[in-house]
C-alpha positions, 0 to 999 in steps of 0.5 A: 500500499502506498504511503499516500493511500495509507495516510488517506485511509487514516485521515478518513478514519480520524475524520469519521471518528470526529464526526461521531464525537460532534454529532447530535444524538439523532445523527450519532447512531447513523455516524457510528454505523458509517464509522463501523462500516468503513473500519470493517471494509478497510480492514477487509481490504487490508487482510485481502490485499495484505496491506499494512497501514496502521490501524488497518493491518493484515496481521500476517505473522510471516510475510513473503513469497516462497522461493521454491528454487532456493534452499531455506537458509537461516543466520545463526549467531554463536558466542565464542568464549575464552577457550574458543568454544562456541555457544549457540545464542538464545533467540532473545539475546538481541531483544528487542530485536529478534535473532531471526529479524537480525538475520534478515538484516545481516543478510540484506544489509550487513554482508554488503557493508565494508569490513570496518562497518561489519566489524563495528556492528559485530563488536556492538552485537558481541557486547550485547550478547555478552550482557545477555549471557551474564544476565542469564548466568545470574539467573535473571530473565531475558526477552519479554520476561525481562520487563514483564516477568512471568506474564511476558508472552514469548515471541514464538512458542517453538523457538529453539532455546539453548540448554546451556550457557557459557559459564565464561564471558563471550570474547567473540561472535561468529555468524553462520549461514545455514543452507543445508551446510553451515558456513562461517560468514563473519567473525569478531573477537574482542581485542 
């Protein structure tokens, strides 16, 4: 949906809402039904055409076209301790950004950056991974539970969570591209 169409849909929504607010009792019921019809109609279009224009959305969890000619690929983030052992990072490590979303960014943008910019990004992510590891090692919550406690809803119930975390600080970060085989695509070590 174009930005202009999204803005127009929102402005009409606001206008109809204001008309309800200022209406006299006799006209209010008709205006409420007009607003309700508009909301249901635009929401129906948003779902049918997979538009996303707040407050109207298709509420699609996973968006995109299936690439039948390419294998399903993922980006795997791995912490490296002082002994060189690798530890798979929890998917909530980089909250409020999820590991899967960060992987999409890395594939689309991170790999095309100059090496110094990749190193800078990985240094930031490595420091964040270490902060999260330290928090977990102290038995403190990460992810949505960090802010909301036991009522924090998980991002995705089936995310594979690691069984163990490193007892030693992470001194590095490895990024793997997994497309049937596992290939190291980037690496960072703390100086």
